[in-house]
C-alpha positions in Angstrom: -101.1 11.6 -17.3 -98.6 12.9 -19.8 -97.0 15.9 -19.5 -98.2 18.5 -21.3 -95.2 19.8 -23.0 -94.4 15.8 -24.3 -90.7 15.7 -23.6 -89.1 13.1 -22.4 -87.8 12.3 -18.8 -84.2 13.3 -18.6 -82.1 9.9 -17.7 -79.3 12.0 -16.2 -78.6 11.8 -12.2 -79.7 15.1 -10.7 -76.7 17.0 -9.2 -76.2 16.7 -5.5 -76.7 20.4 -3.9 -73.3 22.2 -3.3 -72.9 23.5 -0.2 -72.4 26.9 -0.1 -69.2 27.8 2.2 -69.5 30.1 5.2 -68.2 33.4 5.1 -65.1 32.5 7.2 -64.2 29.2 5.6 -61.4 30.1 3.1 -60.9 28.2 -0.3 -57.6 26.2 -1.0 -56.4 28.9 -3.3 -56.8 31.2 -0.8 -54.9 28.7 1.7 -52.0 28.5 -1.3 -52.0 32.4 -2.1 -52.2 33.3 -5.7 -51.3 30.8 -8.3 -47.9 30.8 -9.7 -47.4 30.9 -13.8 -46.1 27.1 -13.4 -49.3 26.0 -11.0 -52.0 28.1 -12.8 -55.2 26.6 -11.9 -57.7 25.0 -14.7 -61.1 23.9 -15.2 -62.0 20.9 -17.0 -64.9 20.0 -18.9 -67.2 19.7 -16.0 -65.9 23.0 -14.7 -63.6 21.2 -11.7 -60.5 22.9 -10.8 -57.0 21.5 -11.3 -53.8 22.1 -10.9 -50.9 21.7 -13.9 -47.8 19.3 -13.5 -44.8 21.1 -12.6 -42.6 20.8 -15.3 -39.9 19.7 -13.0 -40.5 17.3 -10.1 -37.9 15.7 -7.7 -38.5 12.1 -6.2 -36.2 10.9 -3.5 -36.5 7.2 -2.8 -34.9 6.6 0.7 -33.4 3.0 1.2 -33.2 2.7 5.2 -31.3 -0.4 5.2 -28.9 1.5 3.3 -29.1 4.6 5.3 -28.5 2.2 8.4 -25.1 1.0 7.2 -23.9 4.0 5.8 -24.8 5.8 9.6 -23.1 2.8 11.4 -20.0 3.0 9.5 -19.4 7.0 9.6 -20.1 6.4 13.3 -17.5 3.8 13.8 -14.7 5.4 11.7 -15.3 8.6 12.8 -15.7 8.6 16.4 -13.1 10.2 18.6 -10.9 10.6 15.3 -8.9 13.0 17.3 -7.8 10.2 19.7 -4.9 9.7 20.3 -3.1 13.0 19.5 0.0 11.0 19.0 1.7 10.0 15.8 0.4 6.4 15.1 2.3 3.6 13.5 2.9 4.6 9.8 2.1 8.1 10.0 5.4 8.5 10.9 6.6 7.9 7.4 3.6 9.4 5.4 3.0 12.3 7.4 6.7 13.2 6.5 6.0 12.7 3.0 3.3 15.0 3.4 5.5 17.5 4.7 8.1 16.8 2.0 5.2 18.0 -0.9 4.6 20.9 1.2 7.9 21.7 0.6 8.5 20.7 -3.2 11.3 18.0 -1.8 11.6 14.9 -3.6 11.9 11.8 -2.1 11.2 7.8 -2.6 8.8 5.7 -1.6 8.0 2.1 -2.9 4.3 3.0 -3.2 2.9 5.3 -6.3 2.1 8.6 -5.5 -1.8 9.1 -6.0 -2.6 8.2 -2.1 0.4 10.3 -0.5 -0.8 13.1 -3.1 -4.5 13.2 -1.6 -3.1 13.5 1.9 -1.1 16.5 0.6 -4.0 17.8 -0.9 -5.9 17.3 2.7 -3.1 19.4 4.3 -3.0 22.0 1.7 -6.8 22.8 1.9 -5.8 23.1 5.8 -2.9 25.2 5.5 -0.4 22.9 7.0 3.0 24.7 6.4 5.2 21.7 6.8 6.7 22.8 10.5 6.1 19.6 12.0 8.6 16.7 12.4 7.1 13.5 11.8 9.7 11.8 13.6 8.9 9.3 16.3 5.8 7.2 17.1 4.3 8.8 20.3 5.3 12.0 19.7 2.2 14.8 20.6 0.4 16.4 17.9 0.8 20.1 18.1 -2.7 21.4 16.6 -1.5 24.9 15.9 1.2 23.2 13.6 -0.2 20.2 11.9 -4.0 19.9 11.2 -3.7 16.2 12.3 -7.5 15.6 12.5 -8.5 16.9 9.2 -5.7 14.6 7.6 -7.3 11.4 9.5 -10.8 12.8 8.7 -10.7 12.3 4.6 -8.9 8.8 5.0 -11.9 8.1 7.4 -14.6 9.4 5.6 -13.1 7.1 2.6 -13.0 4.2 4.5 -16.8 4.5 5.9 -17.7 4.5 2.0 -16.9 0.8 1.9 -19.9 -0.8 3.5 -22.3 1.4 1.7 -20.6 0.3 -1.6 -20.6 -3.2 -0.5 -24.0 -3.3 0.1 -24.9 -2.0 -3.5 -22.4 -4.7 -5.0 -24.3 -7.8 -3.2 -27.5 -6.3 -4.1 -26.5 -6.0 -8.0 -25.3 -9.5 -7.8 -29.4 -10.2 -7.4 -29.4 -11.0 -3.9 -31.8 -9.8 -1.4 -31.6 -6.3 0.4 -31.4 -8.3 3.6 -28.3 -10.1 2.2 -26.7 -6.7 1.4 -27.7 -5.2 4.7 -25.8 -8.2 6.4 -22.7 -7.3 4.1 -22.8 -3.8 5.2 -22.9 -4.5 9.0 -20.0 -7.1 8.8 -17.9 -4.9 7.2 -19.0 -2.1 9.7 -17.9 -3.8 12.6 -14.5 -5.3 11.2 -12.2 -4.1 13.9 -8.9 -4.2 11.5 -11.1 -2.3 8.5 -11.9 1.0 11.4 -8.1 1.1 12.5 -7.1 1.1 9.0 -9.0 3.5 7.9 -8.7 6.0 11.1 -5.2 7.3 10.5 -2.8 8.8 7.9 -2.4 5.8 5.9 -2.9 4.5 2.5 -5.1 2.2 3.0 -8.3 3.9 3.0 -7.5 5.1 -0.3 -6.7 1.6 -1.6 -10.0 0.3 -0.1 -12.3 2.6 -1.5 -11.0 2.3 -4.7 -10.9 -1.1 -5.0 -15.0 -1.1 -3.6 -15.5 1.6 -6.5 -13.9 -0.5 -9.2 -16.7 -3.7 -7.6 -19.6 -1.5 -8.2 -18.7 -0.2 -11.2 -18.2 -3.6 -12.6 -21.5 -4.7 -11.2 -23.2 -2.2 -13.0 -21.3 -2.2 -15.9 -22.6 -6.0 -16.2 -26.0 -5.0 -15.2 -26.1 -3.2 -18.5 -24.7 -6.0 -20.6 -28.0 -6.5 -22.6 -27.5 -2.8 -24.0 -23.7 -2.9 -25.3 -22.6 0.6 -26.6 -25.7 2.7 -24.6 -24.9 5.8 -22.3 -25.1 4.0 -19.1 -23.1 0.8 -20.6 -20.3 3.2 -21.8 -20.7 5.7 -18.8 -19.8 2.5 -16.4 -17.4 1.2 -18.5 -15.3 4.3 -18.3 -15.8 4.6 -14.6 -14.6 1.2 -14.2 -11.4 1.9 -15.7 -10.6 5.3 -14.2 -11.3 3.4 -10.8 -8.8 0.7 -11.7 -6.4 3.3 -12.6 -6.8 4.7 -9.0 -6.2 1.5 -7.4 -3.1 0.8 -9.3 -1.8 4.5 -8.4 -2.5 4.0 -4.9 -0.3 0.7 -4.2 1.4 -1.4 -6.4 -0.7 -4.6 -5.3 -3.7 -3.0 -6.9 -1.9 -4.8 -9.9 -3.6 -7.6 -8.8 -7.0 -6.2 -9.1 -5.6 -4.8 -12.4 -5.0 -8.5 -13.5 -7.7 -10.0 -12.1 -10.2 -7.8 -14.1 -8.1 -8.4 -17.1 -8.9 -12.2 -16.8 -12.6 -11.6 -16.9 -12.2 -9.0 -19.6 -10.8 -11.6 -21.6 -13.1 -14.2 -20.7 -16.1 -11.8 -21.5 -14.2 -10.9 -25.3 -13.9 -15.1 -25.7 -17.5 -15.5 -25.2 -18.1 -12.7 -27.5 -16.0 -13.9 -30.1 -17.8 -17.7 -30.0 -20.9 -15.6 -30.7 -21.6 -16.1 -34.7 -24.6 -13.5 -34.0 -22.2 -10.6 -33.1 -20.2 -9.3 -36.5 -17.0 -8.4 -37.1 -17.5 -4.6 -36.9 -19.4 -4.8 -33.7 -16.8 -7.5 -32.2 -14.2 -4.8 -33.0 -15.7 -2.3 -30.8 -16.3 -4.3 -28.4 -12.5 -5.4 -28.4 -11.7 -1.5 -29.0 -13.7 0.4 -26.3 -12.5 -2.3 -23.4 -8.8 -1.8 -24.5 -9.3 2.1 -24.3 -11.1 1.8 -20.9 -9.5 -0.9 -18.9 -5.8 -0.9 -20.4 -4.8 2.6 -21.9 -7.1 4.6 -19.5 -5.7 3.1 -16.2 -2.0 3.3 -17.4 -2.6 6.9 -18.5 -4.5 7.7 -15.0 -1.0 5.8 -13.0 1.5 7.4 -15.2 -0.4 11.2 -14.8 0.1 11.1 -11.0 4.1 10.5 -11.4 3.8 13.3 -13.6 2.1 15.3 -11.2 4.7 14.0 -8.3 7.6 14.9 -10.5 6.1 18.7 -11.2 5.8 19.0 -7.1 8.9 17.8 -5.8 11.3 19.7 -8.0 13.8 20.3 -5.3 17.1 18.1 -3.7 16.1 15.9 -0.9 17.1 13.5 1.4 17.0 10.2 -0.9 18.6 11.5 -4.0 21.0 8.8 -3.5 18.6 6.4 -4.8 18.2 8.1 -8.3 20.4 8.0 -11.1 23.0 10.7 -11.6 20.7 11.9 -14.6 17.6 12.1 -12.1 19.4 14.1 -9.8 20.4 16.4 -12.1 16.9 17.5 -13.0 16.3 18.6 -9.0 17.2 22.4 -7.6 20.0 22.5 -5.4 21.3 19.0 -6.1 24.6 18.6 -5.1 25.6 16.8 -9.0 24.5 20.4 -9.9 26.3 22.4 -7.0 29.4 20.3 -6.6 29.8 19.0 -10.1 33.8 18.4 -9.5 32.4 15.7 -6.7 30.1 14.3 -9.1 29.9 10.3 -9.1 31.1 8.6 -12.0 29.5 5.6 -13.3 29.5 3.8 -16.2 33.0 4.8 -17.9 36.3 3.7 -16.5 38.1 5.7 -14.4 41.4 4.8 -12.5 41.3 5.0 -8.8 44.0 7.3 -7.3 45.2 7.9 -3.8 42.0 10.8 -2.4 39.7 9.0 -4.9 36.7 8.5 -3.2 34.4 4.9 -4.1 31.5 2.6 -3.2 32.5 -1.0 -3.5 29.9 -3.3 -4.6 29.6 -7.3 -4.3 30.8 -8.4 -7.7 28.6 -11.5 -7.3 25.1 -10.5 -6.3 23.5 -13.3 -4.3 20.8 -14.8 -6.7 17.7 -13.7 -3.9 19.0 -10.4 -2.3 20.0 -8.3 -5.2 22.7 -5.8 -5.1 24.9 -5.2 -1.9 27.5 -2.4 -0.9 30.3 -2.1 1.4 28.5 -0.2 4.2 29.3 1.5 7.7 27.5 3.6 10.3 27.9 5.3 13.6 26.6 2.0 15.5 28.5 0.1 17.5 28.4 -4.1 17.9 27.1 -5.0 20.9 29.3 -5.7 23.6 27.8 -9.1 24.2 26.0 -11.5 22.3 23.3 -13.9 23.2 25.7 -16.9 23.3 27.7 -15.2 25.5 30.4 -14.2 23.1 32.3 -10.7 23.1 32.7 -8.3 20.7 35.1 -5.3 20.0 32.0 -3.0 20.8 33.6 -1.0 17.6 31.5 0.7 14.6 29.7 -1.8 12.6 30.7 -2.8 8.7 28.1 -4.2 7.0 27.0 -4.8 3.1 23.7 -2.8 2.4 21.2 -3.5 0.0 20.8 -0.1 -1.0 22.2 3.3 -2.6 23.3 5.2 0.4 25.9 8.2 1.4 26.6 5.8 3.8 28.5 3.5 1.4 31.2 6.2 0.5 34.9 5.2 1.2 38.1 7.6 1.0 41.1 5.5 -0.6 43.9 6.6 1.9 47.8 6.5 1.1 49.2 4.4 3.9 51.1 6.5 6.6 49.3 10.0 5.6 46.4 11.2 7.0 45.7 12.9 3.5 42.0 12.1 2.1 42.4 14.1 -1.2 44.0 13.9 -4.5 47.9 14.4 -4.7 48.8 16.5 -7.8 49.5 15.1 -10.1 47.2 12.0 -9.0 48.6 9.1 -8.0 46.7 5.8 -9.2 46.7 2.6 -7.1 47.9 -0.7 -8.7 47.9 -4.1 -8.0 49.3 -5.2 -4.8 49.3 -1.5 -3.3 48.7 -1.4 0.1 46.1 1.0 1.2 43.7 2.2 3.7 39.9 2.9 3.5 38.6 5.4 5.4 34.3 5.3 6.1 33.6 9.0 4.8 30.9 9.6 6.9 32.4 8.7 10.2 35.9 9.1 9.5 37.0 5.7 10.6 39.3 3.2 8.9 38.5 0.0 7.7 39.4 -2.6 10.5 39.5 -6.4 11.2 41.1 -8.4 13.8 41.3 -11.4 16.0 37.8 -11.4 17.1 34.8 -13.7 16.1 32.4 -12.0 14.0 29.2 -12.1 15.0 26.8 -14.3 12.8 30.1 -16.5 11.5 32.5 -16.8 14.5 34.9 -18.5 12.4 35.4 -15.7 10.8 37.2 -12.8 12.0 35.3 -9.0 12.7 35.7 -6.5 10.4 34.5 -2.9 11.9 35.4 0.8 11.9 38.1 1.8 14.2 40.7 4.6 14.5 39.8 7.7 13.2 42.0 8.7 9.6 43.0 11.8 10.9 45.1 10.0 13.7 48.8 9.7 12.3 48.8 6.6 12.8 49.5 3.1 10.7 48.8 -0.5 11.9 48.6 -3.6 10.2 45.0 -4.2 11.4 43.9 -1.1 9.1 46.2 -2.2 6.1 44.4 -3.9 2.9 45.9 -5.2 -0.2 44.4 -4.3 -3.7 44.7 -7.5 -5.3 43.1 -7.5 -9.2 41.6 -10.5 -10.1 39.9 -9.7 -13.4 39.1 -6.7 -15.6 41.3 -4.7 -17.7 43.2 -1.6 -16.5 46.7 -2.9 -16.9 47.7 -3.3 -13.6 45.9 -0.2 -12.3 42.6 0.1 -10.5 40.0 0.9 -12.6 35.9 1.6 -12.0 33.5 -1.0 -13.2 36.3 -3.5 -14.7 38.7 -4.4 -12.2 37.2 -6.9 -10.0 39.1 -6.6 -6.6 40.0 -8.6 -3.6 41.1 -6.3 -0.4 43.0 -8.7 1.5 43.8 -8.0 5.1 47.4 -7.5 5.5 47.8 -8.6 9.1 46.1 -12.0 8.9 45.9 -12.2 4.8 42.0 -13.0 4.7 39.7 -11.0 2.2 37.0 -9.1 2.8 34.1 -11.2 2.7 30.0 -10.5 2.6 28.7 -13.8 4.0 24.9 -13.4 3.2 24.0 -13.6 6.6 21.6 -11.2 7.7 22.6 -9.3 11.1 19.9 -9.3 13.8 17.7 -6.2 14.7 20.8 -4.0 16.3 22.5 -4.5 12.9 19.6 -3.3 11.1 19.1 -6.5 9.2 21.6 -5.9 6.9 24.4 -8.4 5.3 27.3 -9.5 7.8 30.8 -8.7 6.5 33.7 -10.5 7.7 37.1 -11.8 6.3 38.1 -15.4 5.9 40.3 -17.5 3.9 40.3 -15.6 0.1 40.7 -18.8 -1.7 37.6 -21.2 -1.5 35.1 -18.4 -0.3 32.4 -17.0 -2.7 31.4 -13.5 -1.7 35.2 -11.9 -1.7 35.2 -10.1 -5.2 34.2 -6.5 -5.2 33.9 -3.7 -8.1 34.2 -0.1 -7.7 30.4 1.1 -9.2 30.5 4.8 -8.2 33.9 7.0 -7.8 34.3 11.0 -7.1 38.0 12.2 -8.0 38.7 9.7 -10.4 41.3 9.9 -13.1 40.6 9.4 -16.8 43.6 9.3 -18.8 46.0 6.9 -18.6 49.0 9.4 -17.9 47.4 10.0 -14.4 47.8 14.1 -14.7 44.4 14.8 -14.0 40.8 14.5 -12.5 37.7 14.9 -14.9 34.2 15.0 -14.3 31.7 14.4 -17.4 29.2 16.6 -17.9 25.4 16.3 -17.2 22.1 17.0 -18.8 20.1 19.2 -16.7 16.7 17.8 -18.2 15.3 14.2 -18.3 12.7 12.9 -20.5 9.3 12.1 -18.3 9.3 8.4 -20.0 12.9 7.6 -18.6 11.9 9.2 -15.0 9.2 7.0 -14.8 10.8 4.2 -16.0 13.7 4.9 -13.6 11.0 5.5 -10.6 8.8 2.5 -10.8 11.5 0.1 -11.7 13.1 1.2 -8.3 9.9 0.9 -6.8 9.9 -2.7 -8.2 13.0 -3.7 -6.7 12.9 -2.1 -3.5 9.7 -3.9 -2.5 11.3 -7.2 -3.1 14.2 -6.1 -1.1 12.2 -5.5 2.0 13.0 -9.0 3.2 14.0 -7.4 6.9 12.1 -9.2 9.8 9.8 -7.4 12.0 8.6 -8.0 15.4 5.1 -7.8 14.0 5.6 -9.1 10.5 3.6 -12.2 9.4 3.5 -14.9 7.0 0.2 -15.3 4.3 -0.9 -18.3 6.1 -1.9 -16.6 9.3 -4.0 -13.9 8.0 -7.4 -15.8 6.8 -8.0 -16.5 10.6 -6.6 -13.1 12.1 -3.6 -15.1 13.6 -1.4 -11.9 13.7 -2.0 -8.7 15.1 0.0 -5.6 14.9 0.8 -3.0 17.4 0.0 0.8 16.2 0.1 2.9 19.3 1.2 2.4 23.2 0.4 5.5 25.7 3.1 6.5 27.6 1.3 5.8 30.9 -1.0 2.9 30.7 -1.4 -0.2 29.1 -4.0 2.0 26.8 -2.8 0.6 23.0 -3.9 0.3 19.1 -3.7 -3.0 17.9 -4.4 -4.0 14.0 -6.8 -7.1 15.0 -8.9 -8.5 12.5 -12.5 -9.1 14.1 -12.3 -12.8 14.8 -15.6 -13.9 14.6 -16.0 -12.3 11.0 -12.6 -13.6 9.8 -13.4 -17.2 11.1 -16.6 -17.3 9.5 -15.7 -15.6 6.5 -13.0 -17.7 5.6 -15.6 -20.8 6.2 -17.6 -19.6 3.9 -15.1 -19.7 1.0 -14.4 -23.1 2.1 -18.4 -23.9 1.9 -18.6 -22.5 -1.4 -16.2 -24.3 -2.8 -17.5 -27.6 -1.2 -21.1 -26.8 -2.6 -19.2 -25.9 -5.8 -18.0 -29.5 -6.3 -20.9 -31.4 -4.9 -22.6 -29.2 -7.9 -20.2 -30.5 -10.4 -20.2 -34.1 -9.7 -24.5 -34.3 -9.6 -24.5 -32.3 -13.0 -22.0 -34.6 -14.5 -24.5 -37.2 -13.4 -27.2 -35.0 -15.1 -28.6 -34.0 -12.2 -29.4 -30.9 -11.8 -30.4 -29.3 -8.2 -30.7 -25.2 -8.9 -32.3 -24.2 -12.3 -29.9 -22.8 -15.1 -30.5 -18.9 -13.7 -29.5 -19.7 -10.3 -26.9 -22.0 -11.6 -24.9 -19.1 -13.4 -25.5 -16.6 -10.3 -23.9 -19.0 -7.9 -21.1 -19.4 -10.6 -20.7 -15.7 -11.5 -20.7 -14.8 -7.6 -17.6 -17.8 -7.1 -15.7 -16.2 -10.3 -15.9 -12.5 -8.6 -15.8 -13.1 -5.1 -13.6 -16.6 -4.7 -11.5 -15.3 -7.7 -11.4 -12.3 -6.3 -10.2 -13.2 -2.8 -7.8 -16.2 -4.3 -6.0 -13.3 -6.8 -5.5 -10.9 -3.9 -4.0 -13.8 -1.4 -2.2 -16.2 -3.0 0.6 -14.4 -4.6 1.7 -13.3 -1.1 3.2 -17.1 -0.6 5.4 -16.4 -3.4 6.9 -13.3 -1.9 10.1 -13.1 0.1 9.8 -9.4 1.2 8.7 -8.7 5.0 4.7 -8.6 5.0 1.9 -7.8 7.5 -1.7 -8.1 8.3 -2.9 -5.2 6.4 -1.8 -6.7 3.2 -4.7 -8.9 3.6 -7.5 -6.4 3.9 -8.4 -6.0 0.0 -8.8 -10.1 0.1 -11.0 -9.9 3.4 -13.0 -7.7 1.2 -14.3 -10.4 -1.4 -14.7 -13.4 1.2 -17.0 -11.1 3.2 -19.0 -10.1 0.1 -19.2 -13.9 -0.2 -20.4 -14.9 3.1 -24.1 -13.0 2.7 -24.1 -14.4 -0.7 -23.5 -18.2 0.0 -25.9 -17.7 2.6 -29.0 -16.2 0.2 -28.2 -19.1 -2.4 -28.7 -21.6 0.3 -32.1 -19.6 1.8 -33.3 -19.7 -2.4 -32.4 -23.8 -2.5 -35.7 -24.7 -0.6 -39.3 -23.2 -0.3 -39.7 -25.1 3.2 -40.7 -21.9 5.8 -38.4 -24.1 8.6 -35.6 -23.7 6.2 -35.7 -20.4 5.3 -36.1 -19.5 9.3 -33.3 -21.3 10.1 -31.4 -19.5 7.4 -32.3 -16.3 8.4 -31.7 -17.2 12.3 -28.3 -18.0 11.3 -27.8 -14.5 9.5 -29.1 -12.8 12.4 -26.7 -14.6 15.1 -23.4 -14.0 12.4 -24.7 -10.1 12.3 -25.2 -9.7 16.0 -22.0 -11.8 17.4 -19.6 -9.5 14.8 -21.2 -6.7 16.3 -20.9 -7.7 19.9 -17.2 -9.1 18.8 -16.5 -5.7 17.9 -17.8 -3.9 20.7 -15.1 -6.4 22.8 -12.3 -5.7 21.1 -12.9 -2.1 20.6 -10.1 -1.4 23.3 -7.4 -2.4 20.6 -9.5 -0.3 17.9 -9.8 3.0 19.3 -7.1 2.9 22.2 -9.6 5.0 24.6 -10.1 2.2 27.0 -7.2 1.2 29.7 -7.5 -2.6 30.6 -5.7 -4.4 33.2 -3.4 -7.2 32.4 -6.5 -9.6 33.2 -8.6 -7.9 31.0 -5.8 -7.8 28.1 -5.3 -11.9 28.7 -9.0 -12.5 28.4 -9.0 -11.1 25.4 -5.9 -13.1 23.7 -7.8 -15.3 21.9 -4.9 -16.4 20.0 -1.5 -17.4 21.4 0.1 -15.3 18.3 -1.5 -12.3 19.2 1.0 -10.1 20.7 -0.6 -7.7 23.1 1.4 -5.6 25.1 1.1 -4.8 29.3 2.4 -2.0 31.0 4.5 -3.5 33.8 4.3 -1.7 37.4 8.0 -0.4 36.8 6.5 1.7 33.8 8.5 -0.7 31.0 6.7 -2.4 28.2 6.2 -6.0 28.0 4.4 -8.9 25.7 1.7 -10.5 27.0 2.2 -14.3 27.1 
């Protein structure tokens, strides 16, 4: 039956009944309160209430693996940071440098200033007044006088950033996050890395800047398909900035500077061969890299010295290292307060009785640099190891550095006067003189006692005080001019002289043999026959109270400028840093050679308890260092295999994986080699901590190599094996860290048996306190 209205049936689904809310129930709007203007409710066309999207939203993504690495890294670096509450290892040096910064006193160091400036900044923030004397390792800190905890805290925080950065670097190479996690864990539990970043030292800054350079480089390369974009330009600039920071902490940072220079040249060479790249784009690439990776790092390097020259404006203990012009720019310098005593260098002065001089060996050894006649208050040992006796008199040596103890006064025979006569009397060829050591007032002496290192020569010593009116032949020296001008007068800078011992007829000679520790590794000085021997000619380099005119009527001093250009000061300091770095050749009880480093073959004693065998040693985690070193060998062997197979047109991996494999080798194996191999060419004293930047590269390589091997085959059993190997390495390294942690933190006292159990290598020098309280090495 049709409907009377004639209307069609509606095809719409009937609405479901809406349940009426109870009186006690509250709506969403009531629960959320009155709507804010940015969250005003709206109704759509169907009448449904919706909320507008807020104009600003925050989304936080937490990587749990990275968070674990960061927490563990901070824990291992910061745990019990206040212990020991004593000066540890090189805190004695860098703490003293911070004190100099606090007082504005100029000092010289072989490292660039940025790391020390960061430590000084921390001291400034914590109101350190420079009243504590960092004088000896083991001295108890006074927390009221020196905020040593905070001065350790910031380097420790910098060191704690290295493992998380390493995680990110490996992830950016295309490796899995589990491989990146293994990288972070390995660096978290490296005993050497933890120890070196927990104290008032420079290495924490160096290591974190190295990691930041690698991270910035990896980020920069990730945007290489978008050159000149904001991100590409930002990371290129940050790369140059952190590169400048690296070279401004230690000169060894220039290894990384050169390494990235090679990478940059390779990139530019590739672009140069790309015909699709226009000349204008190519020039832009060259210009931006030149500015960011050369000019910017050098500008940062120079700016740290500019800051240093502004902060350190007062005369200090190291003035003698610097030129007279440099010293004249320092407030309170002796060259300003006592201009009449100003040393004269570079101009010819006649040497008179009463002149004070420094005597430099005329022919410098090819490998040892310049050397000055030197003495100090220390005595020769009564008996040498070969049972020979000595005079036990004051040591006379030849020293590689300018020093106050290099000064000698020329005294007339038979007098006690060490000042100029009026008028001055010039010393001439053939005159007999006394040489008085200005600091200790002892006369230069030689006698029939065998020299310490060359028994066939006579010993040279400091003996009778200059004020004693005694003149004996053993202290009389004949001035024999053998070269240069002066017309028979002894002159500075030009006259080469031999000082012939009046009693024996033998000439004063530097033998090029270094004295042992009791002689501070300075060069031996003896007398022997003058005719065949090299090293017997000396030249006056500096003179005070010299005579300018040939009539010997006055002693004059030339004026000095009170200003010196920044570039001149920069050149002088950097040149001196390079020179003094190469001259640090003295043997040290804990020095080592590069061949011992990859397998953690040596240790360094940093601190020892005054009452127990508790100690801190710089020791690499042996399982980590051995495994990471094997990864370098393994990578190289596999690369050689691939190259041979590819030569035979056998391609074992796809092209993308091959390029990735080559790139990680170019970055990590190349970086390891660049930071390690140059040390073999160095003759200076070296230590295990010099290897730490190189060790970062080989630790980065290990998980990347495992990741590559994991991808080689798709067999589930094969991948399970590789995952098991990675887990085993991580667990073993963590257990090894715990086993050797007594040497990392110095909080646990081990007995001799426990220490011996941890002496895995015979070359490790662990200490033990004997029952009588004396220290000894554990063999």
